[in-house]
N, C-alpha and C positions, 0 to 999 in steps of 0.2 A: 435421574437422579434416585428415585424411589427404587428402581428396577437395581440398579447397581448396589444398592445397601442390601436389599433381598437377597441378590446373588452371593452377598459376601457373608449376610447371616446364614445363608444354607450352606455355603461352603464350611463356614466354620463349625458349624453342626454336624456336618458329616465328616469332616477331619476328626472331630472329638470322637465320633462312635466307632471307626475304624480302628483303633487301636488294639493290638492283638496282645494276648497273654504274654507276659516275658516267659522265655523256654529257660529251663534249668541248664546250667552249663554241662555240656557233654564231655566227660573224661576224655583224655586221650589213652589209650590203651593198645598194648601189643594182643592180638587176638590169637595169636599163637600159643601165649603162655607158655607152659612148663607143663608135662604131664606126668601124672603120678599114679601109682595103683590104686584103682579103686577095689578096695578089700571084699567088700559085700556083694557085688557085681562077680567078681572073680571067684568067688567062693558059689556063689548060684550057679555060675558058667559050669564050674567043675562038677558040680553035682548033677549038671545036665549030661556029664561025658565029655565036654569042649575043655581041651587042655589049654594052658597060655595064662597070660595074663590081661587083664581089662583096664584100659586107662581112662583117667578122666582128665580134664583139660582144669587149669589153676592160673587163673589171672592174676594180677597185681593192678590194684585200681585203688588212684591216691593213697597208694602206699599201704592198702590194706591187701590180703589175698583173698579173693573170692572166687567160688567157682564159677566156670562156663555157664551153665544153668542159672544160678543166682544172677549174673551180670545179665543174661538176658531177661529174666523176669523184671529186674529193676530199672534196667536203662531201655530197652527193645520191647515193652510190652506191647506197644501199638504194631500189630503185624500190617499195616498199610503203610509205615514210615516210609520216609526217603532219606534217611541219613545213610550215609555208604557205610558208616563202622557198624551200623545195626544190619545192612543189607549184606554185608559180607559175615556178620556173626550167623545170621539165617542159613548161609549157604555152608559155612564151616559146621555147623548144627545138624545139618543134614547129612554130611559126611561122617560127623563123630556118633551120630545115631544107629548105624548100621552095624558098626563093631567096636565100637570105643573110639577113643581120642586117637589120632594117630599124626605123627610129624610128618607124615608125607602128604603135603595138601597142592593142590593144583596152582599153578602161577596165578596170581593175583589176588591170591588170599593171604 
């Protein structure tokens, strides 16, 4: 009987220790967002002799507009995350970093 009480007490102690921190609710967002001309980068690239406009991605998160870079900083700050939205955001960011945001993304993004 003493063993049973000991096991129950140990079980209760271990169950109280394993509580994880509550995670903030992750917003539902369309990562494609909308493309707007990045005037600063366009002027910089035109100064280098590169014609054309440079675009950046703007997302609507919780009824507020937010740049794609700010979204990643705020919601996907952990590079080792397993959140599907963040993984997709990192893949889109790699594509956008090459020559600006593009509306032509691979299937699945």
